[in-house]
N, C-alpha and C positions, 0 to 999 in steps of 0.2 A: 574158915573165915578169911584167911589170907587169899584164898582163891577168889572168894566173892569180891573182896576189895580190889583185887587185881582186875577182875572182869569189869567191875564198875568203873575203875579208872580208865580202862581201855574204851569202854562205851562212852564215857564223858569226853575222852580225847577225840574219839570219832565224831561225836556230836559237835564238839568245838570246831573240829576241822570242817565239818559239813557246814556249820554256820559261817565260818570264815570263807569257805568256798562260795556259799550262796551270796554272802556280802560282796565278794569279789566279782561274781557273775553279775549281780545287780548293778554294781558300780560300772562294770564294763558295758552293760546294756545302756545305762544312762549316757555314757560317752558316745556310744553308737547312735543313740536316739538324738543326742545333741548335734552330732555331726550330720546325721540325716536331716535334722531340721535346718541346719545351716545350708546343706546342699539343696534342700527343698526351696529355701529362700532364694538361693542363687538361681535355681532353675525358674522360679516364679519371676524373679527380676529379668532374667534373660528372655523369658516368654513375653513379659510385658514390653521389653525393648524390641523384640522381634515383631510384636504386634504393632508398636508405634512405627517401626521401620516399614512394615507392610502397608500400613495406612499411608505413610509418607510416599511410598512407591506408587500406591494407587492414585494418590492425589497428584503426584508428579506426572504419572502417566496420563491422567485426565487433562492436566494442564498442557502437557506436550501434545496430546491429541488435539486439544482445542487450538494450541498455537500452530500446529501443523495445518489444521483446517483453515485458520486465519491466514497463514502464509500461502497456502494453496489458492485461497480466495484472492489474496492480493496479487499473487503471481498471475492467476488467470485474468484478473482485472487489468494488470499492467500489460499483459500480452494483447488483450482486447483493445486497450487504449493505444498501444503502439500501432496496431493495424489501423485503427481509426485515425490516428494522427497522420499516418502516411497518406491516407485518403484525403484528409482535410488540407494538408499542405499543397496538394495538387489542384485544389479548387482556385478558380480565378475570379470568383465573385462571391459575395456574402451568402446569397441564396443557395449556391452550390455547396457551401461549407456544411450547412445543416442537413442537406440531402445526403451527404456522405457519412452522417452519424447514424448507424443502424440501431433500431430499438433493441436488437438482440444484445447490444453492448451492455445495456442496463440490466438485462436479464442475467448476463454473466456476472455483473457486479452485485446482483441480488436485490435490486430496488423494485418497488411496486408502483411508486408515483414519481414521475419526472416531469419537470416543466422548465424549458429553456426559453428565455425571452431576451430580445435586444431592442434598442431604440432605433427607429428609422430616421430618414433624413429630416423629419419634422420633430425629432426628439421625443417621439411617442413610443412607449413599450409595445412591442408586437410579439406574439407567440411564434417561436421558431421550431419548437419540437415539444410534443405533449404525449405522455404515456400515463394512462390511469385517470385522465381527466377528459370530460367531454369538451367540445369546443366552446360551448357557452360558459361552462364552469371555468375554463382556462381564461377566457376574456374577463370574467368577473374577478378572478384572482388578480389579474394584472391591474384592474381598476383599483382594487383594495390596496395593492402594493404601492401604486402611484400616489395614493392618498395617505399612506402611512409615512410619517416623517422619519422614523427610525430606519426605514427600509429604502428610502429614496436614493441615497448615495453612500451606503455602507461600503467600507474598503477592506474588510477582513471577513473570513469565513465565519458563519454563525451555525452552531449545531445545538442539539438538545443538551449537550454536556457543557458548553462554554458560554452561552449567552445569558443575559439577565432574565430573571423569572418573568417579568412583565413582557419582555420582548418574546421570550419562548412561548408564552401562552398565546400571544397575538399571532405568531407564526403558525402554531398548531391550529388555531381557529381559522386562519385564512386558507392554509393549504390542506387542512383536514388530515394531517399526518402527525402521529404522536412523536415518532423518532424521525429527525430530519437533519439535512445538511443543506445550508443555503450559502452559496459561494458567489461573489461578484465576478463579472467578466470585466477585466480592466484593460484599458488601452491608453495611449499617450494622452488622450483628452480626458481620461478619468473613467468613472463607472459607466459602462454602456449597456449593462444588462445583468442577468444572473442565471445561475444553474441551480435548480432545486431538485433534490432527491430525498426520498423518505419512504418509510413503511407506514402501513395503516395502524390502527389501534390494536393493542394486545399483541404486538409484534416484538421480536428481540431488539435490544438496544443496538444502536450503531457503534462501531468501533473507531479508534483513531485511524486505523488503516483505511476505513471507508472514507473518512474525511480527506485523507491525503489523496486518494484516487480521484475524488470529485474535484479537489483543488487543482490537480494536474490537468484534468479535463477542461476546466474553466480557463486555466492559463493557456492551454493549447488553442481553445476556441478564440480567445482574445488575440493571440499571436496570428492565427490564421486570418482573422478579420482585418488586422493591421496590414498583413501581407496583401490580402485581396484589395483593400482600399488603395494601398501604394501601387499595386499593379494597375488598377483601374486608372489612377492618376497618371502613371507613367504612360499607359496605353493611350489615354486621351491626349496627353502632351505630345506623344509620338505622332498621333494622327494629325494634330494641329500643326506640328512641325513639318510633317510631310506635305500637308496642304500649303503651308507657307513656302516650303522649299520649291514645290511644284509651281506655285504662283510666281515666286521670285525667279525661278529658272525660266519660266515663260517670259517674264518681263525682261530678263537679261538677254534671252534669245532675240526678243523683239528689238531691244536696244542695240545688240550686236549687229543685227541685220541693218538697222538704221545707220549705225556707224560705218558698216561696210559700204552701204549705199552712198553715204556722205563722202567716205574716203575715195570711192570710185569716181564720184562726181568731181571731187577735188583734183584727183589725178587727171581726169579728162579736161577739167578747166585749166589746170596748169599747163598741160600739154598743148591745148588749143591756144592759150595766151602766149606761151613760149614760141610757138610756130608763128603767131601773128607778129610778135616782137622781133623775131629773127630777121624777117625781110627788111623792115625799115632800118634796123641796125646795120645790116649788110650794106644797104645803100649809103647810110651815114659814113660808115667806115671807108667805103669805096670812094665817095666824094672827098673825104678828108685826105685819103692817100693821094688822089689826083692833084688836089690843091698843093699838098706838101711837095709833090714831085715837080711842080711848076709846069705841068702840061698845058695849062690854060693861061699861063702868064706868070711873071715873077710875083712872088708873095713876100711882103715885108717880114722881117725876122720876128717882130712881136706876134704877127698873125700866125706865122709858122709854128711858134711855140704853143699857141693856143690850139692850133689844129693837131699838134702832136698830143696834147692833153685829151682832145676829143677822141683821137685814135686809141690812146691808152685806155680811157674809160669805156670806149666801145668794146675793146678786147675784154675788159673785166666783166662788162654786162653780157657779152656773148658767152663767157665762161659760166656766169651765173645761170643763164638760160639753158646752157647745155647740161649743167648739173640738175636743174629742175626737170628737164626733159628725161634725163637718165633715171632720176628717182621715180618719176611718174611711170616710166616704162617698166621698171623693175617691180614696183608695187602692184601694177596691173598685169604682171606676167607677160608684157609685150616686148621686153628686152630680149633680143636673141643672143643667147650665150653660146660661144663656140668652145665646148668642152673637149679637152684632149689631155694626154699625159705630157707634163712639162717638167723639166729639170728645175728644182728649187734654186740651185746655185746660179743658174743662168739668169733667172728672174731677179734674184737679189742683187747680182752684180750689175745688171742693167739699171736698176733703180739707184744703186750706189754711184755709178758713173754719172747718171743724170744730175744728181744733187751734189756731186763732189765739189764743183766750184763754190757753191754756197757754203759748204762746210769748211773748205780751205780758207775762204775769205774771212770766216768768223773764228777760225782756229779751233774748230770742233773735231775731235777724234772719233772715228767710226770703227767699231769692233764687230766682227762677224763670228758667230758661233753656230755652225751648221752641223747637226748631228748626222754622222754617216749612215745611221740606221734609217733615216728618212731622206730619200733622194728625190722622189717624184711627188707631184700632186696631180689630181684630176680636176682641172679647172679651166676657166677662160683666162689665159695668161694676161691679156691686155687689161681685163677688169681687176685681176689680183694686183697687177702692177699699179693701178690707180689707187688701190687701198694702201699699198706700201708707200707710194709717193706722198699720199695725204698724211699718213702717220709720221713718216720721216721728215716731211716739211715742217709739221707742227713741232717735232722734237728739235729741229734746228732752230726754229723761231724762238722757242721758250728755253733753250739751253744757253747759258752764258758762255762767253769766250773761254777757251781752254777746257771746255766741258767734254763729256764723253757720251756717245750714243751707241747702244748695243742692239744689234739685230740677232735674234736667236731662234732656231727652229729645233723642235724636239718632239718625240712621241708624246701623246697624251696618256693619262693614267691607265686607261683600258686598251692602249695601243690601237685605238680605232681611227682617230684623226691625227693629222699633223698640227702641231701647235706653234704658231708664230708669235713672237713678242718683239716689241720695239720699246726700248728703255732709254730714258735720258736722265741727266743729272740737273734738270732745270728747276724752275721755281715751284712746281707742284700745283695741285688743284685742291681747293677746300672740299672737305667731305660733303658739305651741304649742296655742292654744285655738281658732284660726280654724276648723279642720276639724271641731271638735266642735259648732259653733254650730247646725248643722241637725239635731242629735240631739234626740230627744224628751226634755223635762224638763231639758235642760242649760242652766245659767246660769253666766256668767262670774263667777269669784270676785273681786269688787271691792267697794269701800266702798259704792257706790251700790246695788248689788244686795242688799247686806246690810241696807240700810235701807228698800228699796222692795220690796214683795212682787211676785212674778210666777209664772207657771206654767211657763215654759220651752217653751211650745207655739206661740208667735206665729210664730217663724221657720220652724218645721216646717210650720205651716199655710200660710205664704206660699210656701214651696218647693213644696208640693203643688199650690197654686193655679196657680203659674207653669208647672209641668210639665204640668198639665192643659190649659194653653194652648199646649203644645208649645214652651215657652221654656226658658231657663236662668237660674239665679240664682247669684251668687257675690259675694265682697266682697274689698276690699283695705283694710288697716289698719296703722297704725303707732302704737305706744304714745306718747301725749303729743301726737300730731299729728292725730288724728281717724280716722274710718272712712268708707268709701264702699261702699254696697251697689248692685249692678247687677242688673237683670233685663231679659229681652227678651220681647216679645210680638209676635204677627203683625200686620202693618199691614192685612191684607186677608183675605177668606175664601179666596182662591186660595192665598196664602202658608200659611195654616193647613192647608188640605187637602193641599198638596204637602209639608207637614212640613219647610219650609225651616229650616235652622239656620245661625247665624252661622259665619264661618270660624274664629273663635277657639275653642280648646278650653276651654270654660268649666268650672270646677270645680263639681260639684253641691253 
């Protein structure tokens, strides 16, 4: 019995252990199942996330592909516009501008219907370029656009995407294109036309990039038209100016010829009259001299005084006639000049000695400044001495007592000619009268000239002598501070023959 109980106990224990083990195994499987369910949920969520990411990648790839196509299209369009713009810029008239716009440009941009129109001189819209429309249809479109108030003078681009519904429907009806871009051609005067581009019905919608390209094209057309019109205006003005210049040049040439003829006749007249006057003057002077000498009898003192005045005035008149003759000869190139190389110091000393008594009597001091670099001149010594005598005499006349006169000789700026100057510390000359000094018979209106007689021909003769030596003469003066006369002469025969002139633009 004991054995049976022991065996039963063992069996029960084994059964209990088996039940406990089964319970443990079941619990463990439940944990595994739970963990597996959790892992399955994670995997399912990860799969869903991957699925969403894959869809996003596909959508992004499609968008990128679409964007790339759009960018390529815009890039191709911009390249085509750049080529066309270069062609349009070179056009010199409006008609040529549109001839330089190839229809292939719009094929590159992908449009099927194109119509470009501009107003003519009569402000009427005219077709400039048409693709996808027959000529009759294009003309009908322009009539409808001209009659449409909303399209007569619009200033901003209109497209399928941005214009009001009523305007959009009207444009679609007129141009027979469902998707369109209508851009004004603007100039300084305002709207002068338009560029229309579009697709037919059941076509893809236009993009913002398409609108930008067409706007750029319209702007370039407007700028090219402005440039062509400006060029045409400038060209016409240039032609008119050339005609006016040619006509004016012809008139001036004719006037110059008449002036030269008059000047020649004047010189001939002065020469003839001077010769005619010289003979009777010589007789008058001769008879006056005979009477004064008493060769035909005694002459009372009062009569002798008057005969002396006749003799003096005759001398003055002979001097005037001689000056007129010399001026006429030089102007007509009939004065014989004896050119040779002369020492400047010798000429200046001769003139200074000649006028020394006048300067001594008036107490005027003379200074000589002769540059050792300039020793000789190529000139007619007697004629140049006449110039120096005239200028030095004027300086003595207009310089007050105890004043100073300076004769200076120096090289000119380009070392081509010798430059003489005669300066004084006299009363000076007003600026308004400086340009008149070289006119025949002109004398400055001042107190000294009113009391001292003169002919007004000395400076004219000096100018002609200097110009005959291919030099220049001018002056600088300030009232109350004195006057300086300048003139230039060639230092050598080579300089004279090459007609060298100083760099300074001297006033004649």
